[in-house]
N, C-alpha and C positions, 0 to 999 in steps of 0.2 A: 423688862416684864420677867425675865430671869434673877435679875440683883433684886425685885422685889421679893420671889418664891422664893428667892435663896434663903437673903433676913429670916422670915417669917418664919423658915424650917429653921432657923439657927437658933432662933427666940428663944429664949427660955421661959417665959413666962407663959407664953403665946403656949408650947408645945403642953403645959400643966391645966392649964385651962382649958380647952380643946379638945372637945365629947370625943368619940367615938359614932356616935347616935349619929354629928353635926352633918356626919357629908351626906351632900345635896343630889340626889340624879341626877340626870338627862334632861334639858329645858322640854316640856312637850308646846310646838307650839299649837295656839287655839284655833279650828278650825276654821275656817271662811264664811262668814254671811252668807245669805239668801239671799238680801231684800237690802236695799238704801235703811240706814237708824234701825236696821232694827238690831245689830252690839252697838254700842256706844262705851268708852273709852274718858272716865274723870280724870281731871285733874287739881288743881287753885293754882293761881301767882298770888301770894299775900307781900303785905308788906307794900308793897308800892308809898309813894305820897300821894293824900286826899285829892283829886280831883274834883272841881268843881263842885260838881255834885254830890261830893263826898264818898262817895267809890275806894278804896282805898286797892284792891282783890278784881284777878280775874278768873273768871270759873271757865275749866277749858275747855268742852265739849267737841267730840272727837267719833264722827262714822268709821268705824270699825272697816265700812268695803271699799266706800271712798275715798274715804280721810278727808275728807270733810271736817270742818271745823269751826264753829261756830263758838267765840268771846264773847262770854256775859260778866258785863264791872259788875259788883254788886260789895258789899259792906260788912266788916269780918263779921261784928257780932251779928249779923242774919239769921237766924233761927232755920232749925230741919223746916219748916214749912213752906219758906219763905227762899227755900233753895226750891221743894217743888213747884210751887208757885213760878219763880223763873224754867225752869224743866217743862213745864206745862204750857206756856208763854212762848218761849221762844225754840224745842223739840215739835212737845208734842203736835203742838196751833198746827205748828206748816209741813212736819212729817208725820208721825205714826210713834206712837207709842214703843221707847225700846224695849225687848224681847230681855237682851242679855246687858248686866251696865258692868263692869270691868272695873275697881279702883284701887287707888294704892293705899285708900286710909280700910281698906277691911270690911270685910262681910258686915260687923256690928254696924258702917256707915248705911251702905250701900239697903240692908234692912231697917231699918229707921227711917232709912229717905227711899225707899219704896211704901 
């Protein structure tokens, strides 16, 4: 690890491009959820070979409290309303409506999805 940081520190291009405002603070831990499926995290696994039913991706929804995960197959061409239908069928119907969604796809995805 020290070799990488030493190399980056000596890199002329990096030193010229990096701005002072890019320094990040410490990571802030998320609060522990109060109930099962109250807060979920979403992620996608895509680029898989198509299944017999034509699914080529997997939607991973994880309950942040219990770490229980749901793996939902889908097609890459799905529209946002189809994701909402899948979420309702696999999560809301069996558990509750999540209060918080955490996704690496940014607040735009979450807002459009919600």
